C-alpha positions in Angstrom: 10.0 -145.4 -10.2 7.1 -144.4 -12.3 4.7 -141.1 -12.8 1.4 -140.9 -10.5 -1.4 -142.3 -12.6 -5.3 -142.9 -12.1 -4.5 -146.2 -14.5 -2.9 -148.8 -15.3 -2.5 -151.3 -17.7 -0.2 -154.8 -17.8 -2.5 -156.3 -20.6 0.9 -156.6 -23.5 -1.5 -155.0 -26.4 -2.3 -152.1 -24.2 0.0 -149.0 -25.4 -0.2 -147.6 -21.8 1.0 -149.9 -19.3 3.4 -150.5 -16.0 6.5 -151.6 -16.6 7.1 -155.2 -15.1 9.9 -157.2 -14.0 9.1 -161.1 -14.0 5.5 -160.1 -14.3 6.1 -158.4 -10.7 3.9 -155.3 -10.1 5.3 -152.4 -7.9 2.6 -149.6 -6.8 4.0 -146.9 -4.6 1.5 -144.4 -3.1 2.6 -141.0 -3.5 2.2 -138.7 -0.3 0.3 -135.3 -0.9 2.4 -132.5 0.2 0.7 -129.7 -1.4 -2.3 -131.0 -2.8 -2.4 -130.9 -6.6 1.2 -129.2 -6.6 3.3 -131.5 -5.3 3.0 -134.9 -4.6 6.4 -137.3 -3.4 7.2 -141.2 -2.6 6.9 -141.5 1.1 10.6 -143.0 0.8 11.7 -139.0 -0.3 11.7 -137.5 2.8 11.4 -137.9 6.1 8.4 -137.3 8.1 8.2 -135.1 11.1 5.4 -137.5 12.9 3.5 -140.3 11.2 1.3 -139.3 8.8 2.6 -135.5 9.2 5.3 -134.6 6.6 6.1 -130.9 7.9 7.9 -129.9 11.0 7.1 -126.1 11.6 10.4 -124.4 12.3 10.5 -120.2 13.4 14.6 -120.2 12.3 16.1 -118.7 9.8 12.5 -117.4 9.7 8.5 -119.4 10.2 7.9 -121.9 7.9 7.1 -125.2 7.1 10.0 -127.9 6.7 9.5 -130.9 4.5 13.3 -132.7 5.9 14.4 -134.3 3.1 17.5 -136.0 4.9 20.0 -135.8 7.8 22.5 -132.6 7.7 26.0 -134.2 7.5 28.0 -131.4 9.0 31.2 -133.5 8.7 31.1 -133.3 5.0 28.7 -131.0 4.5 29.6 -127.7 7.1 27.8 -124.9 5.6 24.1 -124.1 5.0 22.6 -122.2 1.7 19.9 -121.5 0.2 17.9 -122.0 -3.2 14.8 -120.3 -4.2 13.0 -121.9 -7.0 9.4 -123.0 -8.2 7.1 -125.6 -6.7 6.8 -127.1 -10.0 10.6 -128.1 -10.5 10.9 -129.3 -6.7 9.9 -132.9 -7.9 12.2 -133.1 -10.7 15.2 -131.2 -8.3 14.7 -134.1 -5.6 14.9 -137.1 -8.2 18.1 -135.5 -9.9 19.3 -133.2 -7.5 20.7 -129.5 -8.1 22.7 -129.6 -12.2 24.6 -127.7 -14.2 23.1 -126.2 -16.7 22.4 -128.3 -20.0 21.7 -131.1 -18.1 18.9 -133.3 -19.6 17.4 -134.5 -16.4 15.2 -137.5 -15.8 12.1 -135.8 -17.0 13.9 -135.1 -20.4 13.9 -131.4 -20.1 17.0 -130.0 -20.6 17.7 -127.3 -17.4 18.9 -123.6 -18.5 18.9 -120.6 -16.7 16.3 -118.2 -16.4 15.4 -115.6 -18.8 16.3 -112.9 -16.1 19.6 -114.4 -14.5 23.1 -114.0 -16.6 23.0 -115.7 -20.0 24.9 -118.5 -21.2 27.9 -117.7 -22.6 28.6 -114.0 -20.8 31.8 -113.2 -18.9 31.1 -111.9 -15.2 33.3 -111.5 -12.6 36.1 -112.4 -14.6 34.4 -116.1 -15.7 33.7 -117.1 -18.6 30.3 -118.8 -19.0 29.5 -117.4 -15.7 26.0 -119.1 -15.5 27.1 -122.1 -15.7 27.4 -123.2 -12.6 24.8 -124.1 -9.3 23.7 -121.0 -7.2 23.2 -121.0 -3.7 22.7 -118.1 -1.2 23.5 -118.5 2.6 20.8 -115.5 2.6 17.4 -117.1 3.0 16.3 -113.4 2.3 18.2 -113.1 -0.8 16.8 -116.4 -2.6 13.4 -115.5 -1.4 13.6 -112.2 -4.2 11.1 -113.0 -6.9 14.1 -112.9 -9.0 14.8 -116.9 -7.6 11.6 -118.0 -6.0 8.3 -118.0 -7.8 5.0 -117.3 -5.2 2.1 -119.8 -5.5 -1.0 -120.2 -4.2 -2.3 -123.0 -1.8 -6.0 -122.4 0.4 -5.8 -119.0 1.1 -1.9 -118.4 2.0 0.6 -117.5 -0.9 3.9 -119.1 -0.3 7.2 -119.5 -1.4 9.2 -122.8 -1.6 13.0 -122.8 -0.8 15.8 -125.5 -1.0 17.7 -125.4 2.4 21.2 -127.1 1.2 24.5 -128.4 3.1 27.6 -127.7 1.2 31.3 -128.5 1.3 34.2 -126.5 2.5 35.9 -124.4 -0.3 33.8 -125.9 -2.9 32.4 -122.6 -4.1 33.3 -119.2 -4.8 31.6 -115.9 -3.5 30.0 -113.3 -5.2 28.3 -110.1 -4.7 24.6 -109.5 -5.5 23.4 -109.7 -9.0 19.8 -108.8 -8.0 19.5 -104.7 -9.2 16.4 -103.8 -6.4 17.4 -106.3 -3.9 17.4 -104.4 -0.5 19.7 -105.9 1.7 18.9 -107.5 5.3 21.1 -106.4 7.9 22.9 -110.1 8.2 23.6 -109.9 4.3 26.9 -109.9 3.6 26.2 -107.9 -0.1 29.9 -108.8 -1.5 29.6 -112.8 -0.6 25.9 -113.5 -1.1 26.0 -115.4 -4.1 27.5 -118.6 -4.1 28.9 -120.5 -7.2 29.3 -124.3 -7.2 30.7 -126.3 -10.3 30.5 -129.8 -8.8 27.2 -131.4 -8.0 28.4 -133.6 -5.4 29.6 -130.9 -3.2 26.1 -129.8 -2.0 23.1 -132.0 -0.7 19.5 -131.0 -0.6 18.5 -131.4 3.5 14.9 -129.5 3.4 12.3 -127.5 1.3 10.9 -124.8 2.7 7.6 -123.7 2.6 7.1 -119.5 3.8 4.3 -117.9 3.7 4.2 -114.4 2.0 0.5 -113.8 2.6 -0.7 -115.9 5.3 -4.5 -114.8 4.3 -4.9 -113.3 1.0 -8.5 -112.0 2.7 -7.3 -110.8 5.3 -4.5 -109.0 3.1 -6.8 -107.2 0.5 -9.2 -106.6 3.7 -6.6 -104.8 5.1 -5.5 -102.7 1.9 -9.3 -101.8 1.1 -9.4 -100.4 4.9 -6.0 -98.6 4.7 -7.7 -96.8 1.4 -10.6 -95.9 3.3 -12.8 -98.3 1.2 -15.2 -101.3 3.0 -16.5 -103.6 1.4 -20.0 -102.7 -0.4 -19.0 -98.8 -0.2 -19.0 -96.4 -3.1 -16.7 -93.4 -3.6 -18.0 -90.9 -6.0 -14.9 -88.9 -7.5 -16.4 -86.3 -10.7 -14.1 -84.9 -12.3 -14.8 -81.9 -14.6 -17.3 -83.8 -17.0 -16.6 -86.6 -16.4 -18.0 -88.9 -13.3 -16.9 -92.4 -12.3 -16.8 -94.0 -8.6 -15.1 -97.4 -7.5 -17.3 -100.2 -6.1 -15.2 -102.9 -4.0 -17.9 -105.6 -3.7 -16.5 -109.0 -4.3 -17.3 -112.1 -2.1 -13.8 -112.7 -2.1 -12.4 -108.9 -1.4 -11.1 -108.3 -4.6 -11.5 -105.1 -6.1 -14.2 -104.2 -8.7 -14.0 -101.1 -10.7 -17.5 -99.4 -11.7 -16.8 -96.7 -13.9 -19.9 -94.3 -14.8 -19.7 -91.7 -17.9 -22.1 -88.7 -18.3 -21.6 -86.2 -20.3 -24.8 -84.4 -19.5 -27.2 -84.0 -16.7 -30.0 -85.0 -18.7 -28.7 -88.1 -20.6 -28.4 -91.3 -18.9 -24.7 -92.1 -17.6 -23.0 -95.3 -19.2 -21.5 -98.1 -16.9 -18.9 -99.9 -17.1 -17.7 -103.0 -14.4 -14.4 -104.8 -14.5 -11.8 -106.6 -12.1 -9.1 -103.5 -12.7 -9.0 -100.0 -13.7 -6.5 -100.9 -16.9 -9.6 -103.2 -18.1 -12.1 -100.4 -17.6 -9.8 -97.8 -19.1 -9.7 -100.5 -22.0 -13.2 -100.5 -22.0 -14.5 -97.2 -21.8 -11.7 -94.9 -24.0 -13.6 -95.7 -27.3 -17.5 -94.7 -25.5 -16.0 -91.6 -24.0 -14.4 -90.5 -27.2 -17.5 -90.8 -29.1 -19.2 -89.0 -26.9 -16.9 -86.1 -26.4 -17.3 -85.8 -30.5 -20.8 -85.9 -30.1 -20.8 -83.0 -27.2 -17.8 -81.2 -29.2 -15.2 -81.8 -26.2 -12.2 -83.0 -28.0 -9.6 -82.8 -25.3 -7.4 -86.0 -24.6 -9.0 -88.4 -22.2 -6.5 -88.0 -19.4 -6.9 -84.4 -19.4 -10.6 -85.4 -17.7 -9.6 -88.0 -15.7 -6.0 -88.0 -14.6 -4.1 -91.2 -13.8 -3.8 -90.5 -10.3 -7.8 -90.2 -10.0 -8.1 -93.7 -11.8 -5.7 -95.6 -9.5 -6.6 -94.0 -6.5 -8.5 -97.1 -5.4 -6.6 -99.9 -7.3 -5.8 -102.7 -5.1 -3.8 -105.0 -7.3 
């Protein structure tokens, strides 16, 4: 197997060339699973039907499932999940879920994420607790942002999880280590993390693609509607001597903020447009400060425009 490329060279003097065995070339056409984000050799997964890599599932949650292998219920009876990033799915499917510090086939060394328990730290009475493979029986727990990284495809926002099968007696059970996680009714919060130390005790059986936002456009439109702001609608919010308004006018229903500064009715208003209130704030502080000094108003900016006012129409 070689990394797919748009060109190949087999001539001996070329630096970039396809490795040959007895001058026999092997070309493998990769299948686009998520175009531009994930492509895999066709023998790495089991197609749902001819030409269709996914099957649609409703359990344990609605998702699209890429089946990797059949579930060996005799040797690997337990089902667990592992939240990850779509960028590393191919590497994981090639090398499997490995122990920290392992150098995988891509040449990268696997390390725990920065927001997890650090290496060499003791937790639950175990030295170097993070030196293990971690999965969970709760699909909701591994969907937490601490584990699953969202990505965009078409108009959807999704996460990808690995559905795994685990050997009996091969793991320890530990309580939740994510501070802000809100337990699902089916969760056993005191045994929600499973820790393995042998890569042979776990198999990946599926990759699940779960929509977090089925339509970003509809979600943005819904948020704008809840705030009482329709596309193209302006809201004027005078605040003492500083008048400003918010305008949602982006073609993709993204928030667009328009701030007007006018200290004197006889003067022309200064206008600033940005995609977020923070950018507007950064842009206009100096201008407002200058205006206030000119007119003798030197009070702090937040007295005139409060955080509540500024973020009243924010859609993040």
